[in-house]
ZAVEX-750193 format. One record per atom (N, C-alpha, C): residue number from 1; residue in one letter; atom name; x, z, y. Coordinates in nm, 3 decimals. Example, Ala and Ser with C-alpha at 12.3 -4.5 7.8 and 13.67 -1.06 7.14 Angstrom:
BEGIN
PT   n res atom       x       z       y
PT   1   A    N   1.319   0.780  -0.569
PT   1   A   CA   1.230   0.780  -0.450
PT   1   A    C   1.320   0.780  -0.330
PT   2   S    N   1.285   0.708  -0.225
PT   2   S   CA   1.367   0.714  -0.106
PT   2   S    C   1.290   0.787   0.003
***
This chain:
BEGIN
PT   n res atom       x       z       y
PT   1   R    N   1.292   7.880  -9.224
PT   1   R   CA   1.160   7.959  -9.213
PT   1   R    C   1.092   7.903  -9.309
PT   2   R    N   0.988   7.985  -9.357
PT   2   R   CA   0.879   7.936  -9.437
PT   2   R    C   0.768   7.873  -9.360
PT   3   Q    N   0.745   7.788  -9.480
PT   3   Q   CA   0.567   7.687  -9.396
PT   3   Q    C   0.510   7.773  -9.354
PT   4   E    N   0.487   7.876  -9.396
PT   4   E   CA   0.363   7.949  -9.350
PT   4   E    C   0.366   7.986  -9.182
PT   5   E    N   0.502   7.984  -9.170
PT   5   E   CA   0.485   8.029  -9.034
PT   5   E    C   0.487   7.895  -8.935
PT   6   F    N   0.467   7.814  -8.999
PT   6   F   CA   0.428   7.673  -8.848
PT   6   F    C   0.306   7.644  -8.872
PT   7   I    N   0.228   7.735  -8.950
PT   7   I   CA   0.054   7.678  -8.956
PT   7   I    C   0.001   7.785  -8.861
PT   8   A    N  -0.097   7.760  -8.759
PT   8   A   CA  -0.118   7.820  -8.655
PT   8   A    C  -0.227   7.906  -8.750
PT   9   E    N  -0.272   7.996  -8.686
PT   9   E   CA  -0.372   8.135  -8.750
PT   9   E    C  -0.508   8.039  -8.743
PT  10   G    N  -0.571   8.050  -8.829
PT  10   G   CA  -0.698   8.015  -8.883
PT  10   G    C  -0.721   7.849  -8.888
PT  11   E    N  -0.626   7.776  -8.909
PT  11   E   CA  -0.606   7.630  -8.927
PT  11   E    C  -0.615   7.634  -9.067
PT  12   V    N  -0.695   7.517  -9.092
PT  12   V   CA  -0.715   7.452  -9.237
PT  12   V    C  -0.625   7.316  -9.236
PT  13   L    N  -0.550   7.348  -9.363
PT  13   L   CA  -0.430   7.235  -9.362
PT  13   L    C  -0.550   7.107  -9.457
PT  14   K    N  -0.530   6.988  -9.447
PT  14   K   CA  -0.587   6.901  -9.508
PT  14   K    C  -0.495   6.801  -9.587
PT  15   M    N  -0.519   6.764  -9.684
PT  15   M   CA  -0.456   6.652  -9.771
PT  15   M    C  -0.427   6.548  -9.718
PT  16   A    N  -0.295   6.500  -9.736
PT  16   A   CA  -0.260   6.356  -9.675
PT  16   A    C  -0.331   6.264  -9.737
PT  17   P    N  -0.357   6.132  -9.674
PT  17   P   CA  -0.436   6.017  -9.762
PT  17   P    C  -0.374   6.004  -9.857
PT  18   K    N  -0.434   5.933  -9.973
PT  18   K   CA  -0.359   5.828 -10.066
PT  18   K    C  -0.307   5.700 -10.019
PT  19   I    N  -0.165   5.691 -10.049
PT  19   I   CA  -0.107   5.550 -10.048
PT  19   I    C  -0.181   5.437 -10.155
PT  20   R    N  -0.228   5.364 -10.096
PT  20   R   CA  -0.276   5.272 -10.166
PT  20   R    C  -0.202   5.143 -10.169
PT  21   K    N  -0.255   5.054 -10.287
PT  21   K   CA  -0.141   4.937 -10.298
PT  21   K    C  -0.129   4.841 -10.162
PT  22   E    N  -0.253   4.834 -10.088
PT  22   E   CA  -0.248   4.758  -9.977
PT  22   E    C  -0.196   4.829  -9.886
PT  23   D    N  -0.151   4.957  -9.863
PT  23   D   CA  -0.067   5.038  -9.758
PT  23   D    C   0.077   4.997  -9.779
PT  24   R    N   0.127   4.959  -9.905
PT  24   R   CA   0.281   4.928  -9.929
PT  24   R    C   0.301   4.792  -9.927
PT  25   R    N   0.217   4.736  -9.900
PT  25   R   CA   0.253   4.551  -9.855
PT  25   R    C   0.309   4.538  -9.752
PT  26   I    N   0.412   4.470  -9.741
PT  26   I   CA   0.498   4.432  -9.644
PT  26   I    C   0.427   4.355  -9.541
PT  27   D    N   0.391   4.350  -9.418
PT  27   D   CA   0.342   4.254  -9.322
PT  27   D    C   0.433   4.165  -9.245
PT  28   W    N   0.503   4.124  -9.254
PT  28   W   CA   0.628   4.045  -9.220
PT  28   W    C   0.590   3.978  -9.049
PT  29   N    N   0.433   3.995  -8.996
PT  29   N   CA   0.432   3.936  -8.864
PT  29   N    C   0.461   4.085  -8.790
PT  30   R    N   0.473   4.213  -8.853
PT  30   R   CA   0.484   4.336  -8.778
PT  30   R    C   0.619   4.331  -8.730
PT  31   P    N   0.679   4.412  -8.602
PT  31   P   CA   0.812   4.430  -8.626
PT  31   P    C   0.914   4.473  -8.712
PT  32   A    N   1.034   4.431  -8.692
PT  32   A   CA   1.119   4.447  -8.766
PT  32   A    C   1.150   4.614  -8.807
PT  33   G    N   1.171   4.696  -8.704
PT  33   G   CA   1.173   4.804  -8.694
PT  33   G    C   1.084   4.923  -8.773
PT  34   E    N   0.922   4.890  -8.745
PT  34   E   CA   0.817   4.881  -8.835
PT  34   E    C   0.820   4.889  -8.962
PT  35   V    N   0.913   4.752  -9.050
PT  35   V   CA   0.873   4.735  -9.155
PT  35   V    C   0.990   4.803  -9.224
PT  36   F    N   1.100   4.813  -9.147
PT  36   F   CA   1.243   4.880  -9.182
PT  36   F    C   1.188   5.029  -9.249
PT  37   N    N   1.111   5.101  -9.144
PT  37   N   CA   1.073   5.221  -9.163
PT  37   N    C   0.969   5.251  -9.257
PT  38   L    N   0.878   5.123  -9.260
PT  38   L   CA   0.789   5.122  -9.402
PT  38   L    C   0.857   5.141  -9.562
PT  39   I    N   0.971   5.048  -9.500
PT  39   I   CA   1.034   5.053  -9.642
PT  39   I    C   1.133   5.188  -9.694
PT  40   R    N   1.178   5.210  -9.609
PT  40   R   CA   1.252   5.362  -9.579
PT  40   R    C   1.170   5.445  -9.607
PT  41   G    N   1.039   5.462  -9.582
PT  41   G   CA   0.948   5.585  -9.622
PT  41   G    C   0.871   5.611  -9.718
PT  42   L    N   0.894   5.472  -9.818
PT  42   L   CA   0.805   5.425  -9.943
PT  42   L    C   0.944   5.433 -10.029
PT  43   S    N   1.048   5.443 -10.014
PT  43   S   CA   1.131   5.452 -10.121
PT  43   S    C   1.187   5.590 -10.161
PT  44   P    N   1.232   5.611 -10.319
PT  44   P   CA   1.205   5.494 -10.398
PT  44   P    C   1.072   5.473 -10.427
PT  45   D    N   0.981   5.576 -10.441
PT  45   D   CA   0.866   5.583 -10.512
PT  45   D    C   0.764   5.610 -10.422
PT  46   P    N   0.640   5.551 -10.392
PT  46   P   CA   0.582   5.446 -10.459
PT  46   P    C   0.660   5.282 -10.444
PT  47   G    N   0.732   5.271 -10.326
PT  47   G   CA   0.793   5.149 -10.305
PT  47   G    C   0.733   5.083 -10.199
PT  48   A    N   0.772   4.991 -10.123
PT  48   A   CA   0.702   4.911 -10.025
PT  48   A    C   0.739   4.775 -10.128
PT  49   H    N   0.634   4.677 -10.113
PT  49   H   CA   0.651   4.573 -10.192
PT  49   H    C   0.604   4.411 -10.113
PT  50   A    N   0.675   4.296 -10.160
PT  50   A   CA   0.648   4.186 -10.096
PT  50   A    C   0.608   4.065 -10.184
PT  51   E    N   0.563   3.980 -10.138
PT  51   E   CA   0.545   3.844 -10.226
PT  51   E    C   0.617   3.696 -10.154
PT  52   F    N   0.696   3.657 -10.194
PT  52   F   CA   0.752   3.519 -10.153
PT  52   F    C   0.722   3.413 -10.204
PT  53   P    N   0.664   3.309 -10.109
PT  53   P   CA   0.610   3.177 -10.202
PT  53   P    C   0.764   3.101 -10.222
PT  54   L    N   0.754   3.029 -10.327
PT  54   L   CA   0.869   2.958 -10.385
PT  54   L    C   0.846   2.796 -10.392
PT  55   M    N   0.942   2.729 -10.409
PT  55   M   CA   0.875   2.572 -10.355
PT  55   M    C   0.842   2.506 -10.469
PT  56   N    N   0.817   2.578 -10.598
PT  56   N   CA   0.724   2.523 -10.671
PT  56   N    C   0.589   2.565 -10.684
PT  57   S    N   0.537   2.609 -10.578
PT  57   S   CA   0.403   2.636 -10.561
PT  57   S    C   0.368   2.823 -10.620
PT  58   D    N   0.481   2.864 -10.688
PT  58   D   CA   0.473   3.001 -10.733
PT  58   D    C   0.510   3.103 -10.641
PT  59   K    N   0.485   3.218 -10.674
PT  59   K   CA   0.524   3.337 -10.595
PT  59   K    C   0.629   3.451 -10.653
PT  60   M    N   0.712   3.510 -10.587
PT  60   M   CA   0.779   3.583 -10.663
PT  60   M    C   0.769   3.739 -10.592
PT  61   Y    N   0.685   3.849 -10.652
PT  61   Y   CA   0.683   3.936 -10.630
PT  61   Y    C   0.815   4.046 -10.631
PT  62   M    N   0.833   4.128 -10.536
PT  62   M   CA   0.955   4.195 -10.531
PT  62   M    C   0.898   4.310 -10.459
PT  63   K    N   0.986   4.431 -10.525
PT  63   K   CA   0.981   4.554 -10.447
PT  63   K    C   1.119   4.637 -10.376
PT  64   I    N   1.104   4.637 -10.254
PT  64   I   CA   1.215   4.635 -10.136
PT  64   I    C   1.231   4.804 -10.148
PT  65   Y    N   1.370   4.821 -10.191
PT  65   Y   CA   1.436   4.968 -10.166
PT  65   Y    C   1.498   5.012 -10.030
PT  66   R    N   1.573   4.894 -10.001
PT  66   R   CA   1.666   4.891  -9.882
PT  66   R    C   1.647   4.802  -9.769
PT  67   S    N   1.688   4.794  -9.659
PT  67   S   CA   1.714   4.715  -9.572
PT  67   S    C   1.776   4.728  -9.470
PT  68   E    N   1.830   4.629  -9.367
PT  68   E   CA   1.857   4.664  -9.225
PT  68   E    C   1.806   4.585  -9.144
PT  69   V    N   1.787   4.619  -8.992
PT  69   V   CA   1.747   4.528  -8.911
PT  69   V    C   1.860   4.439  -8.881
PT  70   V    N   1.844   4.310  -8.833
PT  70   V   CA   1.979   4.207  -8.787
PT  70   V    C   1.916   4.126  -8.700
PT  71   P    N   1.986   4.081  -8.603
PT  71   P   CA   1.952   3.976  -8.489
PT  71   P    C   1.921   3.836  -8.584
PT  72   C    N   1.815   3.740  -8.513
PT  72   C   CA   1.811   3.602  -8.624
PT  72   C    C   1.733   3.540  -8.485
PT  73   D    N   1.751   3.417  -8.543
PT  73   D   CA   1.696   3.334  -8.426
PT  73   D    C   1.531   3.319  -8.395
PT  74   D    N   1.499   3.279  -8.274
PT  74   D   CA   1.339   3.332  -8.237
PT  74   D    C   1.281   3.216  -8.282
PT  75   D    N   1.293   3.111  -8.363
PT  75   D   CA   1.244   2.969  -8.393
PT  75   D    C   1.213   3.002  -8.502
PT  76   I    N   1.227   3.075  -8.596
PT  76   I   CA   1.204   3.105  -8.753
PT  76   I    C   1.070   3.168  -8.738
PT  77   P    N   0.975   3.137  -8.812
PT  77   P   CA   0.855   3.196  -8.830
PT  77   P    C   0.857   3.336  -8.877
PT  78   P    N   0.757   3.420  -8.872
PT  78   P   CA   0.751   3.566  -8.954
PT  78   P    C   0.724   3.499  -9.132
PT  79   G    N   0.809   3.584  -9.190
PT  79   G   CA   0.814   3.571  -9.343
PT  79   G    C   0.877   3.468  -9.397
PT  80   K    N   0.935   3.390  -9.307
PT  80   K   CA   1.068   3.285  -9.393
PT  80   K    C   1.216   3.373  -9.423
PT  81   V    N   1.203   3.353  -9.558
PT  81   V   CA   1.340   3.382  -9.594
PT  81   V    C   1.450   3.272  -9.571
PT  82   I    N   1.554   3.347  -9.522
PT  82   I   CA   1.728   3.274  -9.495
PT  82   I    C   1.823   3.358  -9.572
PT  83   T    N   1.879   3.258  -9.661
PT  83   T   CA   1.957   3.319  -9.742
PT  83   T    C   2.057   3.208  -9.787
PT  84   D    N   2.204   3.271  -9.833
PT  84   D   CA   2.311   3.150  -9.864
PT  84   D    C   2.303   3.155 -10.040
PT  85   Y    N   2.209   3.249 -10.083
PT  85   Y   CA   2.160   3.244 -10.243
PT  85   Y    C   2.324   3.282 -10.294
PT  86   K    N   2.410   3.386 -10.227
PT  86   K   CA   2.513   3.441 -10.278
PT  86   K    C   2.525   3.609 -10.222
PT  87   T    N   2.540   3.605 -10.080
PT  87   T   CA   2.544   3.730 -10.025
PT  87   T    C   2.431   3.796  -9.952
PT  88   Y    N   2.350   3.753  -9.891
PT  88   Y   CA   2.242   3.782  -9.812
PT  88   Y    C   2.103   3.719  -9.815
PT  89   F    N   2.045   3.790  -9.785
PT  89   F   CA   1.880   3.763  -9.793
PT  89   F    C   1.793   3.820  -9.693
PT  90   Y    N   1.798   3.725  -9.571
PT  90   Y   CA   1.721   3.791  -9.460
PT  90   Y    C   1.576   3.741  -9.470
PT  91   V    N   1.469   3.803  -9.399
PT  91   V   CA   1.348   3.742  -9.374
PT  91   V    C   1.310   3.790  -9.214
PT  92   R    N   1.270   3.703  -9.190
PT  92   R   CA   1.209   3.698  -9.046
PT  92   R    C   1.077   3.781  -9.029
PT  93   C    N   1.074   3.889  -8.938
PT  93   C   CA   0.987   3.964  -8.920
PT  93   C    C   0.947   3.893  -8.750
PT  94   S    N   0.826   3.951  -8.651
PT  94   S   CA   0.804   3.903  -8.542
PT  94   S    C   0.904   3.901  -8.444
PT  95   D    N   0.984   4.002  -8.445
PT  95   D   CA   1.099   4.015  -8.319
PT  95   D    C   1.225   4.006  -8.387
PT  96   A    N   1.270   4.032  -8.493
PT  96   A   CA   1.392   4.019  -8.574
PT  96   A    C   1.397   3.972  -8.721
PT  97   C    N   1.533   3.980  -8.793
PT  97   C   CA   1.497   3.981  -8.924
PT  97   C    C   1.554   4.084  -8.979
PT  98   L    N   1.534   4.113  -9.125
PT  98   L   CA   1.543   4.237  -9.175
PT  98   L    C   1.622   4.179  -9.311
PT  99   S    N   1.774   4.234  -9.339
PT  99   S   CA   1.823   4.205  -9.457
PT  99   S    C   1.763   4.300  -9.562
PT 100   L    N   1.772   4.252  -9.653
PT 100   L   CA   1.726   4.326  -9.751
PT 100   L    C   1.874   4.339  -9.843
PT 101   T    N   1.888   4.490  -9.918
PT 101   T   CA   2.017   4.517  -9.955
PT 101   T    C   1.995   4.554 -10.059
PT 102   E    N   1.861   4.607 -10.115
PT 102   E   CA   1.825   4.655 -10.218
PT 102   E    C   1.715   4.619 -10.294
PT 103   V    N   1.678   4.553 -10.398
PT 103   V   CA   1.556   4.467 -10.447
PT 103   V    C   1.515   4.501 -10.569
PT 104   Q    N   1.387   4.473 -10.635
PT 104   Q   CA   1.342   4.489 -10.758
PT 104   Q    C   1.241   4.371 -10.791
PT 105   Q    N   1.283   4.226 -10.848
PT 105   Q   CA   1.190   4.173 -10.898
PT 105   Q    C   1.085   4.212 -10.972
PT 106   A    N   0.965   4.197 -10.979
PT 106   A   CA   0.866   4.206 -11.072
PT 106   A    C   0.922   4.179 -11.259
PT 107   G    N   0.893   4.353 -11.279
PT 107   G   CA   0.975   4.311 -11.443
PT 107   G    C   1.104   4.348 -11.486
PT 108   K    N   1.168   4.331 -11.376
PT 108   K   CA   1.319   4.344 -11.383
PT 108   K    C   1.391   4.474 -11.341
PT 109   K    N   1.496   4.491 -11.314
PT 109   K   CA   1.562   4.596 -11.291
PT 109   K    C   1.611   4.622 -11.147
PT 110   R    N   1.615   4.707 -11.084
PT 110   R   CA   1.655   4.718 -10.931
PT 110   R    C   1.816   4.686 -10.912
PT 111   L    N   1.810   4.594 -10.833
PT 111   L   CA   1.973   4.537 -10.802
PT 111   L    C   2.001   4.556 -10.644
PT 112   S    N   2.144   4.542 -10.634
PT 112   S   CA   2.195   4.507 -10.493
PT 112   S    C   2.143   4.353 -10.432
PT 113   V    N   2.134   4.302 -10.334
PT 113   V   CA   2.072   4.216 -10.325
PT 113   V    C   2.220   4.087 -10.371
PT 114   S    N   2.299   4.115 -10.364
PT 114   S   CA   2.417   4.036 -10.423
PT 114   S    C   2.390   3.990 -10.579
PT 115   Q    N   2.344   4.095 -10.630
PT 115   Q   CA   2.332   4.083 -10.761
PT 115   Q    C   2.229   3.989 -10.812
PT 116   F    N   2.103   4.056 -10.714
PT 116   F   CA   1.984   3.966 -10.756
PT 116   F    C   2.008   3.796 -10.742
PT 117   L    N   2.056   3.771 -10.618
PT 117   L   CA   2.081   3.643 -10.582
PT 117   L    C   2.187   3.615 -10.662
PT 118   A    N   2.263   3.640 -10.752
PT 118   A   CA   2.359   3.603 -10.840
PT 118   A    C   2.298   3.532 -11.003
PT 119   G    N   2.165   3.603 -11.016
PT 119   G   CA   2.089   3.555 -11.122
PT 119   G    C   1.976   3.457 -11.042
PT 120   L    N   1.982   3.432 -10.958
PT 120   L   CA   1.863   3.316 -10.903
PT 120   L    C   1.941   3.155 -10.932
PT 121   K    N   1.861   3.093 -10.972
PT 121   K   CA   1.916   2.940 -11.028
PT 121   K    C   1.830   2.853 -10.903
PT 122   P    N   1.853   2.846 -10.790
PT 122   P   CA   1.792   2.743 -10.708
PT 122   P    C   1.807   2.612 -10.727
PT 123   G    N   1.661   2.508 -10.689
PT 123   G   CA   1.718   2.397 -10.721
PT 123   G    C   1.798   2.323 -10.572
PT 124   N    N   1.793   2.181 -10.574
PT 124   N   CA   1.875   2.167 -10.481
PT 124   N    C   1.859   2.171 -10.334
PT 125   E    N   1.697   2.174 -10.293
PT 125   E   CA   1.655   2.238 -10.139
PT 125   E    C   1.639   2.395 -10.148
PT 126   G    N   1.663   2.447 -10.250
PT 126   G   CA   1.661   2.645 -10.244
PT 126   G    C   1.498   2.634 -10.331
PT 127   M    N   1.466   2.771 -10.313
PT 127   M   CA   1.380   2.783 -10.390
PT 127   M    C   1.248   2.826 -10.340
PT 128   F    N   1.302   2.917 -10.224
PT 128   F   CA   1.209   2.986 -10.110
PT 128   F    C   1.136   2.913 -10.004
PT 129   L    N   1.028   2.889  -9.959
PT 129   L   CA   0.970   2.805  -9.832
PT 129   L    C   1.052   2.880  -9.719
***
């Protein structure tokens, strides 16, 4: 069917609101299902993004293309990164964890999370707060 057939007679269509940069920023205090849907809805462009605090008081900016909701411990605060620095990269949301599976660090190319983690060189205690 054609799009015009779904519009009621006399109805005026409005433009969708512009997606601003702050609309694309991930709030880890939200439920994992909402964050998952934000990432899915904005991928590949314009893309959802987040920043992660590092041990050296710096921040890592990342665009997130794919993720999965996974269960995790309730005692972990939202926004906390859980990783083995080899195969998985979880971030705690308000009710569960999100497993990031495809990411792009600022200024770098898009990678699977295992490729991304292989390129990191964490210190003795890791690099994410």
